[in-house]
Every structure is written in C-alpha cells, then in structure tokens.
N, C-alpha and C positions, 0 to 999 in steps of 0.2 A: 518593436516586438509585436508580431501579429499573433493573436490569441483566438483560435477557433473555439466557439462557445461550447460545442458538443464535447470537445476534448476537456475543456475546463469543467464540464458537468460531471466528469468521472471522479473528480475530487471534491466538489462542493455542489450543493443544491442551489441553483440560481433562482431565487424566489422573486426578486425584484424585476419589474419591467426593464428592458435593456437600457433605455435612456436614463432611468434612475440608477441602475448599476454603474453606468459610465460616469454619471455625476459623482457617485459615492467614491469610485476609484480615483477620479480626478481630485476631489477634495482631500483624499488620503495620500496624495503625492504621485499617483500613477496616472499621468495625464492621458486621457483617451482623446486622440486627435481625430479619429475617424471611426465610423461604424459601417462595416461593409456587409450588406445583406446578400449573400451569395444565393442565387436562384430566386431572388425576390420576384422576378418577372415571369417565372415559369407558371404556365396555366395549370391550375390544379385539376381541371377536368380533362385536359388534352395531353399533358405530359405525365406519363405513368411509368411504373416499374413493370416490366414484362419478362416473361420466361420463354426462351427459344424452345419450341417443341421439335423442330427439325429443320435441316438445311438441305435443299435439293438443287440440282442444276437448273439454270434458266434454259428453257428450250430453244431460245433464239439468240443467246449471247454467251460467249465463252468466259468473259470476265465478271459476269453478274451471277448471282444466286438468288433463290427464293427462300425467304425465311418465314416460317409460320411461328407467330408469337402469341402466347396466351396472356391475356390481360385480366382474366377473371374466370370464375367457374363456367360461364356460358359465353365467353367472348374470346375467339381466336381470330387473328387477322394475318394475312399474308402480305409481305412487302418485298420489293426488289431492292437489293443492296449489292454493292461491290466491295464491302469491307473485307480486307484480307484476313482478319482474325475471326471470321465466321466460315470455316471450311465446310465443304459439302459433307454431310453425314454427322456433323456435330450437333449436339443438343444440350439443353440444361442450363445454358448461360443466362444470367440475369442482365437485362439491358434496359436502357432508357428509351422508351417508345413514345413517339409523337403521333397523335392522331391528326387526321385532316382538320384544318382550321387552326392548328397550333402555330404560334409565331416563333421563329427561330432565327439564329444568325446564319447568314449564307456561308457555308463552309468552303466554297470555291472562290469567293471574292477576296482580293488582296487587301482591301480596306473593309472595315466593318460595315456591313449592310444587312438589312433584315428581309426575311421572306415569310410569307404565310403559306403553310402547306396546303396543297390542293390535291384532290384525287387525280391520278394520272395513270396512263398506260405506258410502260417502259418496254420497248421491244415486243409489243403485242401482249404483255401481261399486266393486268391491273394491279397497282400497288395501293394498299389501303392506309398507308402511313409511312413512317420512317423510323429506323433504328438510328440513334443519334451518336455523333462523335462528341468529344469534349469541346471542340471549337464551336459546333452548332449550339451548344448549351452555354457558351461563354465562359467555360472553365479554364481553357488554355488554347494555344494555337495548334494543338495536335489534331490533325484530320486524317491521319494514316489509317486508323481503324476506329471502330465504334467503341464507346465506353462500355466496358464489362464491369458490372456491379458485383459486390460480394455475394456469396451464396445465400446469406441470410436476408437478402433484400426481399421485402414483402410484396408479392405479386399483386398488381392492381392498385397499389397505393400511389398517392400523388408523389411525384418525384421530389417536389419541394420539401415534403415532410421527411423524406428519407435521406436525400443527398444534398438538400439545401443546408445552409448553416449561416451563422452570424459571426463575423470576425471583428474583434476589437483591435484597433491599431494603437499601440501604446508608445508614447514618446518618453523614454525612461532617462532620467538624469544619471550621471556617473555614480552617485551614491546609492543607486537602487540596483546594484549588481545582483542581489538576491532574487530580483524579479525577472531576470533574463531566462525564465523557464516557465512552463505551465505550472509546475509544482510551486514555484515562488509566487506567481500571480494568484494561484488558488489559495495559498496560505494567507496572503494579504487580503484577498477578497472575502474569505471566510471571516477574518477578524473584523473587517470594515462593515460587513453586512450582518454579522452576528449569526452565522450559520455554521454547522459542524464541518470540520475539515477532515476528509477521508484520504489517508494514504498509508500504505504499509510498505516497509522496506522490502525490496524484491528478493526473491530466492531463485536459485537455479538448480537444475537437475544435472548432477555431475556423474558421468559414466566413463570418462577417459582415464588414462594413466596420469600419475602425478606430474606436475609441471617441473618439479625439481630436476635440475640437470639438463633441461631442454632449452632454457632461456637464461641468460645472465644479464644483469643490469648494473651499471656503474654510474654514479653521479659525481662528476668532477667538480661541480660548483653548487654546493647545497644552498648558497644564498640566493641563487637564481632559480633553483629547482628543489624545493624542500621535500617533494615526494614524487616518486615515479612508480606506477604499478602497471602490471600487464597480466592478461589472461590469454590462454591459448585455446582456440576452437579448431578442431581437425575435421577433415572430410566434409567440408561444406560444398554445396552445389550453388554456383553463381547463377542467378536468374532474377526475374522481377520480384519486387517485394509485394506483399498483399495489397489489394486495391484500397482497403481502408487506410493503410499506412501511407501509400502514395497520396491519397486524398488529403490527409492531414498535413503532409509535408508541403503540398502545393498551396493549401490554404495558409500555411505559416510562412510562405514565401520562398520555399526551397524546391529545387528540381529533383525528382526521383532519378536515380541512376541504376542501381541494382540492389538486391536484398541486403548485402553486407554493408555497403556504403549508406544505404537508406537507414539501416538500423542504427549506425553510429550517429547520423544526423537526428534521427527520431529521439534517441536517448538524450542527446544534447539539448534538443528543444524541450523535452519532457522534464529533465532533472537539472539542466543547467551546467552539466559537466561535459566539456568538449572531449571527444574521443577521436582516435585515429586508428585505422585498420591497416596493418602491414601484411603483405604477402610473406608468410613465414619462411617460405623456401628461398626468398631473396634477401633475407637478413643474414649477413655474413658473420662468421666467428672471427675473433681476434687472432686466435692461434689455430693452426690446422688441427682438425680432429676435436676441437672444443665446441661448446654449444654456441648457437647464434647469440651475439652479444649486442646489447643496446648501451651506448655511452652518451651521457648528457654532458656536453661541454660547450665552452665558448668557441666561436669560429676563429680560425687563424686569419690574420689580415690578408685580404684579397682572395680568400678561399671562395670557390665557386660551386654552385649546384643548380640543377634544373628542378623547378617546382612543378606542381601538378598542372598549372596553367600553361606549361610548355615554355616558360621563359627561363633562360639561364641568368642567374643573379650573382653579383659579386658582393661578398659579405665582409663585415668588419668584426673586430674582436668584441664588440658590444652585442653581437647577435648570439643568442643561445641556440645550439644545434642539437638535434637528435642524430647520432651517428651509429654506424656499426663497424665491423672489422675492416670494411673497405672504404669508409668515408661517410659523408652526410647522407641521411635519408629523409630528413624533414627539418624545417625551420620551426623550432619549438613554439607551440602555442599559436602558430600563424598558418602554416600550410605544409602539407606533405610533399615528398619528392617523387619524381617519375620512376626512379629505379625500383622502388619497393611498393608501388601502388597495386591495389587489387585489380586483377583482370579476369576475363572469362575463364582463364586457365588456372586460376588460384584454387588451391585445395585446402590449405591450412592457413588460418588467419590469426595473427598476433594483434590483440587489441591493447591500445595504450590509453591509460588514464593517468593524468599527472596534475601537479600543481606547479605553477610558475609565478615568478615575481611579476606583479602587474605592471610596474613601471618599465621593466625590461621589455615586456611584450609590447607596450605602447610605443616605446622608442623604435623597436624593430619594425613594427607595422608602419610607422611614419617614415622611417628612413628608406624602406623598400617600396613605399607607396603601395602597400599590399594590405587590403582590407578583407577580412573574412569573418564569418560568424564566430569562429573559434577565437580570433584575435579580439573581437568585440567583448567577448565574455572574459577571457583571461586579462584583457587590459583593464577591466573594472575590478576583477578579483573573483576567484572561484573558491568555494568551500574546500578546505584542505582535508576534510573528513569524507568527502563525497566520492573519491575515485573508486573505492571498492564497491560502493552501492551501484554506481553506474556500470562497472564491469559485470556485476551479477545480472543486471537488467539486460545489457547488450548481449552477453554470452547466451543467456537463456532465450532471447529473441532469435539469435542465430541458430540455436538448436532447433527451435520450433519452425522457423521459416527459411532456413538454409540447410537443414538436415545435418548440422554439425554435431560433433561430440566434444563436450567441454572437458578440458584437462582439470585434474583435481588440484585445487589450491591456486594461489596467485604468486607472482613475483612482486613483492612490495618493499621497495627501498624508501625509508622514511627517516632521513637524518634529522629533520627539524620538526618535531612533533608539535601539534597544536596544544597550547596551554589555555584552558578555559579562563575567562575573565569573570571575576566576582565583583558585583557592585551592590551596595546597600542603598535603597531608595525609601525615603520616609514619606508618609502622607503629608506631613508638614511642608516638605520640599515641593511636592506637587502643587499644593495649595499656594505656596509662595510664588511659584513661577506662572501658574495658569489661572489662579483666582477661583478655582473650583475645589470643593471639598469632596474627596473620594476616599472611601474606606480602603484599607490594605487589601481586603478581599476583592474589591472592584479593580484595584490596580493589578493585583495578582491575575485576575481573569483576563484583563486586557493584554497584559504582557504574555501570559501563557498562550493566548490565542495566536500570538505572533511567533511562538516557538521558544520563548524564554522559559527556563526552568526556575520556578519561584517557590520560595518558602516564606511563610509569614512569621515574624518574630516581633510580638507586641505590635507597635505601630509602624514597624519597618518591614519592607519586603526585601529579602535576600535574593538577589537575581544572579543566575548563572547564564552568561551570554552564550547562545549557541554558536557553533563554529561558522555558520553561514552569515553571521552578523558581525563582521570585523569592523563595521563602521560605528559600533557602540563601545565606548570606553569610559564614559563619564555618567554620573547621575542625570545630568542635563540631557544626554542622549536618550535616556529612558523616559524622561518627562516628555520629550518630543514624540516618542512612540505612543505614550498615553494620550497626548493631544490629538494625534492622528486618528486613533481608534475612537476616542470620545467624539471627535468631529470639530474641526476648526470653526465651523459655522455655528457651533453651539456654545463656544466659549463666551462668557459674559463680558460686557464692555464696562462694567462698573468696577470700582475698587473693591479689594477684598474686605469682607466684613469680619470683625473680630468676634467670632462665635465660639462657644465652648464645644469641643468635639463631642459627638454622640458616643454612647456606649458601644464598644466593639465586642461583638460576640466571639466566643472562643469556638470556632467551628470544629476543631479537633475534639474538644471535650463534649460538644453536643453530639458529634457522631458516635463517640464511645457510649454515651448514654442511650442513643438510639439502638445500638447493638444490644445493650443489656435489656432494654425494653422488649425488643423483638424476641430474643431468646427466652426471656421469662414468659412471654405470651405463648411460646411454643411448648411450655411445660417444663423447661429446664430450670435447675437451681444453680445460682451462682455460688462459687466457692472462692475463697481467697487463701491460697497456699503460701508457704514460706518461699522467699526468694533464694534461700540457701538450701543446698542439697549435699549429697555425698556421691562419690564416684561408684560405690557399690550399687546404689539405686539406679544410676544412669546405666551401668553395665547390664542391668536386667532388660533394658530395651533392645539389647542385641541377643538374638536367639542363642548365639554361641557363648554369651556371657562375657565377651571380651571387655576388659576394663579400658575406658578411654584414656587418652594421653592427658596427664594432669596439666601440662603446659598450655593446653587449649582452654583452660579455665582460670578464673580469677580466684585465688585462695585468700581467705581472711588471715590476717596476721595473728589475731587473738580470737580463736574460736571458743565459744561457750561449750560446744559439744561436738564430737566427731561426726554426728549425723547432719550437722549444718556447717560444713567446712568450706564449701565452694559455692560461688555464685552460679545460679542455674543458667544453662544455655537452651533449655527446652522446658515446655510445660507438661510434656507427656508423662514423665515418671511421677510427677506430683499428682496429676489427675488419676493415674492408675492406683497409686497408693491410697488416695482419698476414696476411690471406688471400692478398693479392697476392704477398707475399714468399715464403710457404710453397709456393704453387703453382708456383714455379720448380723445386721438387724433388719434389713429390708431386702426384697427380692428384685427391686426395680430401681435403677439409678440413672438419672439424666442430669448431667453436670455441665457447667461451662465456667471458664475462668478467663478474665482479661487481665493480663499482667505483662511486665517487662522481662526480657531476658538480657543477659549481659555478655557481650561478645568483645574480647580483647582486640585492641587495635595496635599494630606494630608501631612503635615509636611514640605512642600517645599515652598520656598519664591516665586518662579515663576511658572506659570502654564505650562502645556503642550500646544503646539501650532501646532496641526496637520493641514496639508493643506487639504482643501476639494474643491470639484468641485460641483457647483450647476447648474442645467439645468432646464429651464421652457419653455413650449410650450403652446400656446393657439391661436385659430383662425383657418383660413383656412389652409389646408395642403400645398397649393401652393400660391405664391404671386398673387395678382389680376391682370388679364389681360383679353383681349377679348376672350381668350381660356379657362380661368379658373373662369368664373363668378359664376358657380355653383359648385366649387370644394368642396369636403367634408371637414369637420372639422378634425383637427389633433386628433389622438387618441393615445392610449397607445402603439400601435405598431410603430408609428412614433418615439416616444421617445426611444423605445427599439432599433429601427434601428439605430438611431444616436449613441447610446451607443455602439452597436455592431460595427459600423463603426469606432468609436474611438478606441475600443479594437483592431480591425484589423490593424489600422494604427500604433498602439503602439507595434505590434507584440505579443499581448496577445491572446493565442488560447485556454485558459481554462476557459473563463468567463461563469458562469452558472447563470440562473435565477430560483429562487425558490419562490413559492407562500408563502406569509406571511401576517401578519396583522400589521398595524401601525395606530396610532390614527389620524394622519393628512390625511390619504388617504381613498379612497372609499373602503369599504369591498369587497373582491373578486377581486379587481383590483390593487393589490399591490404585488410587488416582491422584494425579497432580492437578492443582487448580491454577488456572491462568486467567487473567483479565487482559485482553489483547495479547501483547507479547510478555507481559509481566507475570512472573511466578508469584502466586499469592498463598500457597500452602499445599498441604498433602492430607489425604484422608484415606481410611481403609479399615478393614477388619484386622484386629490385632492378632499376630501370630500366636497359636495355642501355646508354644513354648514360652513366649513372653508372658502370656496370661498365667501360666503355671508358676513362673518366677515371682509374680506378684500375688500369688495365692488367690487368684480369681477363679470362680466356678467354671466348669466346662460348658460354656455356651458362648455365643458370639458377643464380643466386646468391640464396639465401634468407636473409633477415635479419630479426631482431626486436629491439626494445628495450623492456624492461618496467620500469615503476616498481616496484622491488622492495619499497620500504617500503609502498606502497599494496597490493601483492599480498599481502605477508605479514600485513597487517592483517586479511585474510580467512582466514588459515590457521588450521587446527585441528590442533595438533601432537599431541594425544592422539587416537589412532584410536578410532572408535566401531564396535563389533561389532554386526552385525545378525543376528537368528536366521535359521536356514535352515529353510525350510518342508519338511515331509515329504510334503506333499500334491502330487498331480500338477498340472502347469500346464495352462492353456488358452492356445493361441496363435492369433492372428488377424492378418491383414494388412489394412491400410486404406490406400487411396490417395486423396489429396485434390488437387483442382485449385484452385490459388490464384494470386494475382497474383505475377509474377516478383519484385516488390519484397519480398514476404514472406520472412523468413529461416527456414531449415529449423529452426534451434534455437529460434526463437520459436514456431513451430508445435508443435515437440516439447514446449516448456514448457507450452503450452496443453493439449496432450494429457495431460501428467502431472497438471496441476492438475485437469482434468475427471475423469480416471480415478480419482483418489484412491488409497487405501491398497491396493487390490487389484492395482494395476499393479506388477508385479515388474521389468519391463524394457521398454524401447522403443528401437528402432533404425531408422535410415533405411537402406533397402536398395535404393531405386531412385529415380532422378531422370529425368524425361522432359520434353523440350520438342519440340513438333511440331504438325502440323496437327490431330491428333486432340484436342488440348486447347485449341487456339485461340491466336491471336496475343496476346502479352503474358501468357500463362499458363504455369504449370509444374505438373507432376504430381509430388508427393512421396509415396512409398510407405513406410509404417512397419510394422514387425513388432512386435506387442504380445504380451507374455507376462503373463497374469493368473494370480495365485496367492494363496491365502489361507494363513495360518499354521495354522488350526484346522479346516478343512473342505475338501472337494472342491467346487469352484465348479460351479454349475449353468448351463445355457444361458441361463436367464432372467437370472441375475446378469450373465453376459457381455453379454447384449443391452442391459441397462440401462447398463452401462459404455460400450458402443459408442454408444448413443444420446446419452449425455452428451458424449462426445468429438465426435461429429458436430455436435451443436448448438454446442459451444464453438468449434470451428474455423469454423463458419459465422458465428457471432456476431462473432468477433474478426478474422477474415480474409476473410469472404465466401466461404469455401471450400466446394466441393461434393464429395461423395463420388463418386469415379470408379468406374464399374461396368464 
C-alpha cells in the first residue's frame, strides 16, 4: 500500500519528521518498508512552476512552436518545444519549467540517462529553457506531451514544493484490512501519533430522477454476497481526470485511464471500498421491457467470460459472478468484464459497491491466477457498512469531473446486515495482560481514537466494535489495540506491582458541575423542577393546543395528583411554568435547569433517561440600576451568546447554529444546534401564542433545550493553550454576496478552512440586504486577522490567503467578492 503524504495530510496533521512517523507506524503494526521522496533531486532554483503566456508558430519548423512562459512578475522566457498538448494560440497552462543548468532525465533515451540543460538555438531560435514532460522529471515514462499542472499551481514556486511528495510504502499483514486505504492509514496514524483525525462522511448533489424502476438487483447467494448497492450517474462525458487526481493515482501505484475509471480507483484508494463502473446501456434486462438487472450468483461449471484484461476464462461453481439478463459481466470482487466496460462512447454509468465473502474472493483470485487491487481488499475483508459512503463519494466526483447527473437514491440489497459486537474491557484486564495501569478514561481515549465507540461504566469500558474492525471479537483483541497505541516499546519489562488503584474521577459529573458553574457565572439561576407533569401543560407548547399522545409518555400507576401524572419528555413546559410564577414578583427572569427526561423504549422495562439542559431568558438584558433603567429587552442573540459562552468554557469549538422550524418557537427565530453532525438541541423565541397559554407577559421569551449528554460528548475538559505570536498582525475586510440560504457560520467555516494556519481570527461585522446586492442575496462582511508565529507576513502571503478564501467561497456558496 503506497501512501502519498500530501493525501494523508488531508485527514491528519503530520507533525513528526518522516523517519519518526515511519518508525511509529511500524511499531504500531503498519510496517513501512520504504520511503520514496518523489522529486527529491529537483533543483529548487532551476525547476519552477511557470504559466504559459502564449504559443506561436516557429518561423523555421512546422512541428515546433515557441512558448513564452512567465516565471515571476518580471521574468518571462521563451522556449522551443514540440509538445502536442501546447497548440498554437493557447495560453494559461501551468507547466513545469526547467531553466538552463537544470539536471533532467533524457526523455529520448531508451534507458535512464541524465542531461544538464544548456542554452541552445533550435532551428535558428534561441531557447531559454525547457517545458518538461513527466519522463524528464522522473514521474513516469510518458513523453508524448508536457506535464500540465493544475490551475492553482503557484507561478514561480519551486516545483519540488508544489509537485513533489513523500510516499510511504506499507507492507500490510492480512489482519490489517482496515488500513488498505488512505482513510484507514490516517485513522491509525492519528491514534499512534496522538493528533486529531479529520474526516466527514461524503455528501452528493442529487439532481436526477429517482433510480427506482431503472435498475434491479438480485442476490442469489447471500452467504457470498451479504450486500450489493448501486448508484446511477447519467450524461457523463468521458475524458481525462483532473491532474491532481491522476497525480495521486500514479503516486499510489495506479495508472490513470479516464475520469470515470479513475474516480472508482481514487475512491477505492481513499476509502478502501472497491467500486466497479458499468456502462449502463450495456446492462441487459432479464425480461424484455424490464429494467436492466444485476444478478449476483455462482458461476455454472465451465461457464466462460472475457475479463477486462482481454483473457477468456473458464469458471467453476466456486466463482461468484456479477451477471445481467444476458450473462456474466464481472467476476465478483476481482475484475470486470469486457462486455459492459466503460468506453469513450459511454453516457450513463452504473456504479457498483458491494460486500463479498473474503474467503470466496481469495479462492477465486488464486484459482484464476488473477490479482487485482480489488481482490486484495475483498480478500482481506471490506467494511459492510461502507458501500453507500463510497457510492456518495464516487457519484459526486463524477458529477464534478465528468459532468454527470446523479439519480436520486440507491439500489441497496442488504440481506445479511451487520450486527455490532459489544465487548466489556476492564482496567484490571489491561493491567493483567500488559503490566501497565491505565485508567478507563485513558483506555477510552485510546480505543476511541481508533474508531471504537466507548462508554465508561465504573472501572470497565463498554466497547462497541465499529463495522470496519471485524478482526476484534474478544477483550484480548482490545488489549492488543491498547498496547499498539500505548507503544510496544514502552511496555515495562518488570512484573506487575500490586498497587491500590487510584481514585477514578467521574468525568460526567464533573462536566455537569462545570455547566452549572458557567451558567451561574453568566447570571442565570438554577431551578429544579418536578420530573412529573401533565399532558395539559405539555399541550400548551403547541400553538394549536393539541394534546400529545398519552402512549408516548410513561404514566404513574399511583399518582398523588393529576398535575403530576406523567414522566416528562421535555424541560420546556416546566421552565415556562416556573418563569410565569416568578414574573408575578420580578420583571427579569434568567433560569436554567439540568435534569433527565424519560423516553419509553419499545420492548424495554425501563425508559431511556437522557440528561438535558434547559435555559430561559426574559426581561431586560441587564439587571435594573440607575445606569440601566432603559436597558433593552433580552433577545435571541443574548441566548445565543450564553450558549456560545458555555460551549467555549467546555472546550467545544465546533458548535453550529442552523435555521429550523419548531412548533413551540416563533417562525424564523428558531435554530437547531449541532456539533459536527450530532444534533445537540434547539433554541429560539417562544411563539406568542405559547407565551399567552402560559400567562407570560407580552415580550420576548427566549428558550433553549439542549441534549446535555450529546453536548458533553464533544467537550474537552482539559484546556489547550495556544502560543501568542509576537509578530504584528495583518487585518483585512472581505465582503461576500451569497444566497440568503447560506449560513454565516458556514461561510466562516469555509473561510477558516481556506485560510489555513495563518488565520488568527475572523469575525462577522456587517450584514446587508438590499437592492445593491440583489433579490435573494445577502452581503456578509468579515474582518480577518492574519498572523504568523515566526515572521512578519508579507503582502504576497496575504494576497495568497485572500485568493484562496475568495475561491473557496465562490466554489462552495457561489459567492462573489463585493467591491
């Protein structure tokens, strides 16, 4: 498995020097057998990124052209070239340019030999350098045309800084199936080097008709194929894939073919899920007039088919086939067939993502002497929950780089669903096997960093094994994972000492107390309401006053009073009733409550009891005094500020507010709260009709209810200190015109991601709607502070950051820079 470091850096921050990273991976089980420094020999001063300013005819040669290339603000050079991909009249291409004196590989020699570039006259015209092919740079044997770099290549920069890379060559044992992808290696590397792991499940933009009725799938042998899923992408244009994608495929050891095939290979390398692309027009139906049908079945004895390598193969009934109404179209998990392959005439693409029995695939590959990247992965085992994730990624890449339209939905036949494995691991068992004393929190952190879902119960960790870890079935398997993350080289050689375990802190209780402390410091008063309520009170939360279904609540068998008949499912009505009673005596109420709600579970004796946090504000923004007699009333932004302060004090830096609708709240003044993809609560201004039902005065009442357990799952109780830069900052204001549907925090997140580490701060300081920006548009103005820890930033660096930000906002939101 070849792992390009720049690709890996998309998911983790590689902070260690490369040799130390390789050693840490090897000690963790991912043996690094070689480190390939691509472009290491490229001269930083003489091999640069250039931009073609124009191509004109050579006055004395028909097959040669003159290319003028810009290398910097004041440096343009003209060279003679015969590259077929630089036609006369073209311009704007980014190229690899070698100045005179550069050392290159001779592109015309059959065996590898080196040349030093010298000034020359070619057919009477002086050439000041060379635009380079991949062969001359040692990237491949391709010498048919020059290397065209992506459009974002920085002109004048050293080629080694932009196009060079380091590739780790991993020798993975069969039990490391999860690491046969960049995603898997990144997850392991993040855990082994103790850095954050960044990856979000992919999404796709669907604009096509539903897939229902257009494709049918049948699985004749669920034991060999527990899942088969397919997506349909229409109206694709077959052509070359983007240069950056081809570059990564080559570095990973694969040959680019075309955009559709390259995307399936790219997703396989990135996520670990092999994919296959069929020409949809060539997939035949079972019955005339019916939809194209995929059938997964065993081969008949001596059944024959031609695979993509052009070989006709005889099959046995141990071979699993992908067939359609006319016969075999692929050997499952190994290689596709010639009849349905994607060609230059392909218009519609059917993408396959499946799960196959690993032993069956290994036997088939061995019997047919047919080894492929797909067979290597399926032969070790592929995550059964991964197909739809990979289909989303591949379909959206085809939409972006092949111009396709994605059909709505998937065909997903899943007869043998994955059943999560639950394992209990105690700290005592870890100490018994490894000889080290680790707290459950430490064990939790180690296993969580590897993707295990953990909860701590006293001295034990309840572990849910993720679907990609089918090699973990016993507590001893988990102990091995703890040892890998802790470091085999750090395990003591002495016998275990019989020591009394230290006191274990209750993190959950500490976090709850931190919440109470923060809200009290914000001026709120804690209330403790009854856990029992009545349905009439709950009905007031609905502006229409509709009574909720009693079956959704737990009813007490012996109620002391009708006012306390049901276990509550929300804190909202209790807080509103408390506020109503208090407002008889005071004009300003700021309340919060931390308490459990009770949610019945089907088939269970006891309900779920998630912990929630309720916050209520109404009245003046500040307490009454001679300075604040005319203070404005609290509004939605006061509530938002308190929640943001709470998140900040809990170490939560990914809290997001998204506009939503909720029956209790005023339309257009309601927001859902999310941490990453997890829903953690709702907030808003209470609907006036609800306020009236609770006898509250006619003024804004702000209310929030948060899922405290979900919120605290994202809390970082130990603060992280950041160094303070002694360098002067650069400040710049940028205003973007975007659609009103775009959230300001989403735009800010895009700015932060595009700006990178030089962005010290960003704040929204102006919002404008009006004729000047157009109907349905909004102007969002942000103030950026750029600052480095080790140097004073230059205007060029500021301009590069600005350019990246403008491109990112334009790409993600269609935003335009307002001037």
